[in-house]
C-alpha positions as CSV (number, residue, x, y, z in Angstrom):
1,S,-162.5,115.0,-90.5
2,L,-161.1,117.5,-92.5
3,V,-161.6,121.2,-91.7
4,H,-160.5,123.5,-94.4
5,T,-160.3,127.4,-93.5
6,E,-159.2,130.1,-95.7
7,V,-157.5,132.6,-94.3
8,A,-158.1,136.6,-95.8
9,L,-155.0,138.8,-95.7
10,S,-154.9,142.3,-95.5
11,N,-152.9,142.8,-98.8
12,A,-152.3,141.6,-102.1
13,L,-148.8,141.3,-101.4
14,E,-146.1,138.2,-101.9
15,Y,-144.2,138.2,-98.5
16,V,-141.2,135.3,-97.8
17,Q,-142.4,135.1,-94.1
18,Y,-146.1,134.9,-93.1
19,K,-147.2,135.4,-89.2
20,L,-150.7,133.5,-88.5
21,T,-152.2,134.3,-84.9
22,F,-154.8,132.1,-83.3
23,P,-156.0,134.0,-80.7
24,S,-158.8,131.3,-79.7
25,T,-159.8,128.2,-80.3
26,R,-162.9,127.1,-82.2
27,D,-165.6,126.7,-79.4
28,E,-165.2,126.9,-75.7
29,A,-165.2,123.5,-75.2
30,S,-161.8,123.0,-76.8
31,N,-158.6,123.4,-75.4
32,S,-156.2,122.6,-78.3
33,L,-155.3,123.0,-82.0
34,Q,-153.7,120.4,-84.2
35,F,-153.2,120.6,-87.7
36,A,-152.1,118.5,-90.4
37,E,-150.7,121.3,-92.5
38,V,-151.0,125.0,-93.1
39,E,-150.9,125.9,-97.3
40,L,-150.2,128.9,-98.4
41,A,-150.1,130.3,-102.0
42,G,-147.3,132.3,-102.8
43,V,-143.7,132.4,-104.1
44,L,-141.6,129.7,-103.7
45,Y,-138.0,130.3,-102.4
46,E,-136.4,127.9,-100.7
47,D,-133.1,128.6,-102.8
48,S,-133.3,132.6,-101.2
49,S,-130.2,133.5,-99.4
50,L,-132.4,134.9,-97.0
51,P,-130.5,134.6,-93.7
52,L,-132.8,132.5,-90.8
53,E,-133.1,135.9,-88.7
54,S,-134.0,139.0,-91.5
55,P,-134.3,142.5,-90.2
56,D,-138.0,142.4,-90.6
57,P,-140.3,140.2,-89.5
58,F,-142.3,140.3,-92.8
59,V,-140.1,140.1,-95.6
60,Q,-141.8,140.8,-99.2
61,A,-141.0,138.7,-101.8
62,I,-141.5,141.1,-105.4
63,V,-141.3,139.8,-108.6
64,C,-140.8,142.3,-111.4
65,P,-144.4,143.0,-113.2
66,T,-145.0,142.5,-116.7
67,A,-144.5,145.9,-119.5
68,A,-148.3,146.2,-119.6
69,E,-149.3,146.4,-115.8
70,P,-149.4,150.1,-114.6
71,F,-147.7,151.7,-111.5
72,K,-147.9,148.8,-108.3
73,T,-147.6,150.4,-105.1
74,I,-145.1,148.2,-102.4
75,P,-144.7,149.0,-98.9
76,S,-141.4,150.1,-97.3
77,G,-139.0,147.1,-95.0
78,Y,-137.2,143.9,-96.1
79,K,-137.2,142.9,-99.6
80,V,-136.0,139.9,-102.0
81,A,-136.1,140.7,-105.2
82,K,-136.1,138.1,-108.7
83,N,-134.2,139.9,-111.2
84,A,-136.0,141.8,-114.2
85,P,-136.3,139.0,-117.0
86,T,-134.0,139.3,-120.1
87,G,-135.0,142.2,-122.2
88,M,-136.6,143.8,-119.1
89,F,-136.2,146.8,-117.2
90,C,-137.7,146.8,-114.0
91,G,-137.2,149.6,-111.3
92,I,-138.3,151.0,-108.1
93,F,-139.0,154.8,-107.8
94,I,-140.7,157.3,-105.0
95,Q,-143.3,158.7,-106.0
96,K,-144.6,162.2,-104.6
97,A,-147.3,163.6,-104.0
98,D,-147.9,165.6,-106.9
99,G,-146.8,162.2,-109.1
100,A,-143.2,163.0,-109.7
101,I,-141.2,160.0,-109.7
102,I,-137.3,159.5,-108.1
103,P,-135.4,156.6,-109.2
104,Y,-134.4,154.5,-106.7
105,T,-133.0,151.0,-107.5
106,R,-133.6,148.8,-110.7
107,S,-132.6,145.9,-112.4
108,Y,-132.5,145.4,-116.0
109,D,-131.6,142.3,-119.1
110,G,-131.2,139.5,-116.4
111,H,-128.8,141.6,-114.1
112,D,-128.7,142.0,-110.5
113,W,-130.1,144.8,-108.7
114,E,-128.5,148.5,-108.1
115,A,-128.2,151.5,-107.1
116,S,-130.7,153.9,-109.7
117,P,-128.4,157.1,-111.2
118,G,-129.4,160.0,-109.1
119,P,-128.8,161.9,-105.7
120,Y,-131.3,160.1,-104.0
121,A,-131.4,156.9,-105.2
122,M,-130.3,153.5,-103.4
123,S,-126.5,153.1,-101.9
124,P,-124.4,150.3,-103.9
125,S,-123.7,148.8,-100.5
126,D,-127.4,148.4,-99.6
127,V,-128.1,145.4,-102.0
128,T,-126.7,142.2,-101.3
129,C,-127.1,139.5,-104.3
130,F,-126.9,135.9,-104.6
131,V,-129.0,133.5,-105.7
132,D,-132.2,136.3,-105.3
133,C,-130.9,140.1,-104.3
134,E,-131.8,141.3,-101.4
135,F,-132.2,144.8,-99.7
136,T,-134.6,147.3,-97.4
137,L,-136.4,150.1,-98.8
138,P,-136.6,152.5,-95.6
139,A,-139.6,154.4,-94.6
140,L,-140.3,157.8,-96.2
141,E,-139.6,160.9,-94.4
142,D,-143.1,161.9,-96.3
143,S,-146.1,160.2,-95.3
144,D,-147.5,161.6,-98.6
145,D,-144.7,159.6,-100.9
146,S,-144.6,155.7,-101.6
147,Y,-142.5,153.4,-103.3
148,V,-143.6,152.4,-107.1
149,I,-142.7,149.6,-109.1
150,F,-143.1,149.1,-112.4
151,S,-141.1,147.3,-116.1
152,K,-140.5,148.6,-119.5
153,D,-140.3,145.9,-122.2
154,G,-136.7,146.8,-123.6
155,A,-137.8,144.2,-127.0
156,T,-135.7,146.0,-130.0
157,H,-137.4,146.6,-133.5
158,D,-135.1,143.9,-134.8
159,A,-136.6,141.6,-137.8
160,G,-138.1,138.1,-136.0
161,T,-138.6,140.3,-132.6
162,A,-142.3,139.1,-130.9
163,R,-143.6,142.2,-130.3
164,R,-143.1,144.6,-132.9
165,L,-142.8,148.3,-131.4
166,T,-145.1,151.0,-131.0
167,A,-144.2,154.4,-132.9
168,A,-143.4,156.0,-129.5
169,D,-141.4,152.9,-129.1
170,V,-139.4,153.6,-131.7
171,R,-138.5,157.1,-131.4
172,M,-137.7,156.3,-127.6
173,E,-135.5,153.3,-128.9
174,I,-133.6,155.5,-131.7
175,A,-132.4,158.0,-128.6
176,R,-131.5,155.1,-126.4
177,F,-129.1,154.1,-129.0
178,L,-127.9,158.1,-129.8
179,E,-127.5,158.3,-126.0
180,M,-125.1,155.9,-126.0
181,T,-123.2,156.6,-129.6
182,T,-123.0,160.8,-129.2
183,F,-123.0,163.4,-126.9
184,G,-126.8,162.8,-126.5
185,P,-129.8,162.9,-128.8
186,K,-131.5,165.9,-130.4
187,K,-134.6,165.4,-131.9
188,A,-133.8,166.6,-135.5
189,E,-131.7,163.5,-135.6
190,I,-134.4,161.2,-134.0
191,E,-136.4,162.4,-136.4
192,A,-134.0,161.9,-139.2
193,L,-133.7,158.3,-138.3
194,D,-137.5,157.7,-137.7
195,D,-138.4,156.8,-141.3
196,G,-139.6,153.4,-141.0
197,S,-136.5,151.6,-141.6
198,W,-134.5,151.5,-137.9
199,G,-133.3,148.2,-137.0
200,A,-130.2,146.4,-136.8
201,A,-129.2,147.1,-140.5
202,A,-129.9,151.2,-139.7
203,R,-128.0,151.2,-136.8
204,A,-125.2,149.6,-138.6
205,Q,-125.6,152.4,-141.7
206,Y,-125.4,155.1,-139.1
207,I,-122.1,154.1,-137.2
208,R,-120.7,153.3,-140.8
209,Q,-121.9,157.2,-141.9
210,Q,-120.6,158.7,-138.7
211,M,-117.1,156.7,-139.5
212,D,-117.1,158.6,-143.2
213,V,-117.7,161.9,-141.3
214,D,-114.4,164.3,-140.9
215,M,-113.1,163.9,-137.1
216,T,-113.8,166.3,-134.7
217,S,-112.1,167.3,-131.5
218,H,-113.7,165.9,-128.2
219,R,-111.6,167.4,-126.3
220,E,-112.8,171.0,-127.6
221,Y,-116.0,169.9,-127.6
222,Y,-115.6,168.7,-123.8
223,R,-113.6,171.8,-123.0
224,A,-116.4,174.2,-124.0
225,R,-119.2,172.0,-122.0
226,T,-117.2,171.7,-118.7
227,N,-116.9,173.7,-115.6
228,T,-113.8,176.0,-116.5
229,N,-114.2,178.6,-113.5
230,W,-116.4,177.5,-110.1
231,V,-118.2,180.7,-108.9
232,A,-118.3,179.3,-105.7
233,T,-116.0,177.8,-102.8
234,T,-115.5,173.9,-103.8
235,H,-113.0,171.4,-104.4
236,Q,-112.1,172.0,-107.5
237,A,-112.5,168.9,-109.9
238,R,-114.6,167.6,-107.3
239,S,-117.8,166.5,-109.3
240,D,-121.3,167.8,-108.3
241,H,-124.7,167.0,-109.0
242,P,-126.1,168.0,-112.8
243,C,-129.0,169.9,-111.9
244,S,-126.7,172.5,-109.8
245,P,-125.9,175.5,-110.5
246,N,-122.9,176.2,-113.0
247,S,-123.1,172.4,-113.8
248,K,-122.8,171.4,-118.1
249,W,-121.2,168.3,-117.0
250,R,-123.4,164.9,-117.6
251,R,-122.9,161.6,-116.6
252,Y,-124.7,159.9,-119.2
253,A,-125.7,156.5,-118.4
254,Y,-122.9,156.0,-115.4
255,I,-123.4,155.5,-111.5
256,R,-120.4,155.2,-109.3
257,E,-120.8,151.7,-108.8
258,D,-119.8,151.4,-112.7
259,R,-116.4,152.1,-111.6
260,F,-115.8,149.1,-110.2
261,L,-117.7,147.3,-112.9
262,T,-114.4,147.7,-115.3
263,V,-111.9,146.1,-113.3
264,T,-111.1,142.4,-114.9
265,G,-108.8,139.4,-114.8
266,S,-105.8,141.8,-116.0
267,S,-103.9,143.9,-113.7
268,K,-104.1,147.9,-114.0
269,V,-100.4,149.5,-113.7
270,T,-101.1,153.2,-113.4
271,V,-98.1,155.2,-113.4
272,F,-97.4,159.4,-113.3
273,E,-94.5,160.6,-115.5
274,T,-93.5,163.8,-115.7
275,V,-94.0,166.2,-118.8
276,P,-90.6,166.5,-120.7
277,E,-91.2,170.0,-121.5
278,E,-91.0,171.0,-117.8
279,A,-88.4,168.3,-116.2
280,H,-86.3,171.5,-115.7
281,L,-88.8,173.2,-113.3
282,T,-87.9,173.1,-109.4
283,T,-89.6,174.5,-106.6
284,T,-88.0,175.5,-103.0
285,I,-90.2,174.6,-99.5
286,Y,-90.2,176.5,-96.4
287,E,-91.5,174.9,-93.8
288,A,-93.8,176.5,-91.1
289,D,-92.3,173.7,-88.3
290,E,-91.3,176.1,-85.4
291,A,-90.8,179.8,-84.5
292,G,-87.4,179.9,-85.4
293,D,-88.7,179.4,-89.4
294,V,-91.0,182.0,-89.4
295,A,-92.7,185.7,-87.9
296,Y,-96.2,184.9,-86.4
297,G,-98.9,186.7,-84.6
298,S,-101.1,184.8,-81.8
299,G,-101.5,180.8,-83.3
300,E,-99.3,178.0,-82.2
301,F,-97.0,175.5,-83.6
302,H,-97.7,171.7,-83.6
303,D,-96.1,168.4,-84.2
304,S,-96.9,164.9,-83.8
305,S,-96.1,164.8,-80.1
306,Q,-99.0,167.6,-79.6
307,S,-101.5,166.5,-82.3
308,N,-103.6,163.5,-83.7
309,R,-103.4,165.6,-87.2
310,K,-101.0,163.8,-89.7
311,G,-99.4,164.0,-92.9
312,F,-97.5,167.3,-92.8
313,S,-94.4,167.5,-94.4
314,G,-91.5,168.5,-92.1
315,V,-91.9,168.3,-88.1
316,G,-95.0,170.4,-87.5
317,Y,-97.6,172.7,-88.9
318,Y,-99.0,176.5,-87.8
319,D,-102.4,176.5,-86.1
320,F,-103.9,179.8,-87.4
321,D,-105.7,181.7,-84.2
322,G,-108.7,184.3,-84.6
323,T,-108.5,187.7,-86.4
324,G,-105.6,189.6,-86.8
325,D,-103.2,186.4,-86.2
326,F,-100.2,186.5,-88.9
327,L,-97.6,184.4,-90.5
328,E,-94.7,185.6,-92.3
329,F,-92.1,184.2,-94.2
330,T,-88.5,185.4,-95.3
331,I,-87.6,183.6,-98.6
332,D,-84.2,184.2,-100.9
333,V,-84.1,184.3,-104.7
334,A,-81.1,184.4,-107.0
335,E,-82.8,187.0,-109.7
336,A,-85.9,189.7,-109.3
337,G,-88.6,188.5,-111.1
338,S,-92.1,186.7,-110.9
339,Y,-92.4,183.8,-109.4
340,P,-95.5,181.3,-108.5
341,L,-96.1,180.4,-104.8
342,S,-98.6,178.7,-103.4
343,F,-99.4,177.0,-99.6
344,R,-100.0,173.1,-98.5
345,Y,-102.6,173.7,-96.2
346,M,-105.5,171.9,-94.6
347,N,-109.0,173.7,-93.9
348,G,-111.1,170.7,-92.1
349,S,-114.3,173.1,-91.6
350,R,-117.1,174.4,-93.4
351,L,-117.6,177.7,-91.6
352,Y,-117.4,180.9,-93.2
353,G,-118.7,178.8,-96.8
354,G,-115.7,176.5,-96.4
355,N,-113.0,179.3,-97.2
356,R,-111.3,180.5,-94.7
357,A,-109.0,183.2,-96.5
358,C,-106.2,185.5,-95.6
359,R,-105.2,188.1,-96.9
360,L,-101.9,188.0,-98.6
361,L,-98.8,190.4,-99.0
362,V,-95.7,190.3,-100.4
363,N,-92.8,192.7,-99.2
364,N,-96.1,194.3,-96.7
365,V,-97.9,195.2,-100.9
366,T,-101.1,193.2,-101.0
367,I,-101.2,190.7,-103.7
368,S,-104.8,189.5,-103.0
369,A,-107.2,190.8,-100.5
370,A,-108.9,187.4,-100.0
371,Y,-106.8,184.6,-100.7
372,D,-108.9,181.1,-100.9
373,F,-108.3,178.6,-98.3
374,I,-110.8,176.3,-98.9
375,Y,-112.5,173.0,-97.7
376,T,-109.9,170.4,-98.0
377,G,-112.2,167.9,-96.9
378,G,-111.0,167.2,-93.0
379,W,-108.2,167.9,-91.0
380,N,-105.8,165.5,-91.8
381,Y,-105.9,166.0,-95.6
382,Y,-103.7,168.5,-97.3
383,R,-103.6,170.0,-100.5
384,Y,-102.2,173.3,-102.4
385,S,-103.6,176.5,-102.5
386,A,-104.1,177.9,-105.9
387,L,-100.4,178.8,-107.9
388,V,-100.5,183.0,-107.5
389,Y,-97.7,184.2,-109.8
390,V,-95.9,187.6,-107.8
391,S,-93.0,189.7,-108.5
392,L,-89.9,189.3,-105.7
393,N,-86.7,191.3,-105.4
394,A,-83.4,189.8,-106.0
395,G,-82.7,188.5,-102.4
396,Q,-84.6,188.6,-99.0
397,N,-88.2,189.1,-99.4
398,T,-91.1,189.0,-97.0
399,V,-94.6,186.7,-97.4
400,K,-96.9,187.1,-95.0
401,L,-100.5,185.9,-94.8
402,L,-102.7,187.5,-92.2
403,L,-106.3,187.0,-91.3
404,D,-108.2,190.0,-91.0
405,G,-111.6,188.9,-91.7
406,Q,-114.1,190.8,-89.0
407,E,-114.5,188.4,-86.3
408,Q,-113.2,185.0,-88.0
409,V,-112.3,182.5,-85.6
410,G,-109.8,180.1,-86.8
411,G,-107.9,180.2,-90.3
412,P,-106.5,177.2,-92.2
413,D,-103.3,175.0,-90.8
414,I,-100.1,175.8,-93.3
415,D,-98.0,173.0,-93.6
416,H,-95.2,174.9,-95.7
417,L,-94.8,177.3,-98.8
418,R,-94.1,176.3,-102.1
419,V,-91.9,178.8,-104.7
420,G,-92.2,177.6,-107.8
421,K,-94.0,175.5,-110.6
422,P,-93.2,171.9,-110.1
423,P,-93.4,169.9,-113.3
424,A,-96.8,168.5,-115.0
425,M,-97.4,165.2,-114.1
426,V,-99.5,162.5,-116.9
427,M,-101.6,159.8,-115.0
428,K,-101.7,156.6,-117.6
429,T,-102.9,153.4,-117.3
430,N,-101.7,150.4,-118.9
431,G,-99.7,152.9,-121.0
432,F,-102.3,155.2,-121.8
433,P,-103.2,159.0,-120.9
434,R,-105.8,159.2,-118.1
435,A,-105.6,162.6,-116.4
436,I,-102.6,165.5,-117.0
437,A,-101.9,166.9,-113.5
438,K,-100.9,170.7,-114.7
439,N,-99.3,171.7,-111.3
440,G,-98.5,168.4,-110.4
441,V,-99.5,166.1,-108.1
442,D,-100.1,167.3,-104.6
443,L,-98.6,166.2,-101.4
444,L,-101.3,163.8,-100.0
445,N,-101.6,162.4,-96.7
446,E,-98.5,160.1,-95.8
447,W,-97.2,160.3,-99.1
448,E,-93.7,161.0,-99.6
449,M,-92.2,164.4,-101.0
450,L,-90.4,163.9,-104.2
């Protein structure tokens, strides 16, 4: 006869895989079990790309909740997730004990799951999408934290929309529109547009009005709000977090993954062009390859046979020792005057705040008591130090780097001294200017000197 036994699970979550254990038979007289079928209610995932052997024995199937549902707590572990429906946003967040939520991963408007913006979000490489998307929510370090999932309705306020937005929803949609079309929404702008007529016609009218406004300079606005001076030792032009001290920039809606979404079937051609007004500028390179090139202290010269560090321009480089070590170049110029100097170096250490500064002297006169040699990202990555203008005499001059910090262990690795300023370079992609290197393009790893 048919025996029906209901099995109660310990939670109400959906899983792709279930494991049922029968520790004993129904009675002592029985010595075997027979099953005609086992029926488990849940989500059918027979088209999923789930591997045969998943990294977690229990794989939760995630379906975005409705916009009306409250936050839903989900456990860590391996997940197979359906994309958010069209017109909906669905996100997984880390909820802190104080109620704060941190974006982790998201799907919206039918798109695949991806990393959310922010420094604590999932890595873009941690999600794989085919029919469904698969990713792992790692265990949280703080036991009071938890993962939560919730959805938001992205329906618009246009005529014919199935659900009319509330007053708060309208203002949120206006703010989202201004975020995409301006430098950011302002309360006064939101209030001006929230006049009861918001929709496609109002958006089009706003765009037409903006086109009739006198043109202003994007660059002027940008320059007034970006970091022109960095008070800490850091890599110039390397992005910092928007909430970090001294940071004035913002990433708008972009995340790291968006860079790859711009690739199309057409070719991208990037070229570097010399600024015509500076085409006449030249530089002179003084190498620090071996003892005959320079005067030096207790440091060592290395070439490719003595070190696995590569990328130097000549046949070697000078490796500074500790406090008291020095490196001195003798250079010749035809005429007295002001000349820009810089050094090609590498510094792969984060000691001393990532800055192995040296005293810079020209003709035994201190130009800078602490000339910066900031962290370059590794011991095989070179860059140029900041240009510094110095007065040189006609004929021979000495340029000296002295490591005189108290008990300083090690300094930068010096490849060469550069006298002069290289021409500024404009980077163009498919003919459009994208960036300018006002002091030329640095000599990067394995690039030939031009």
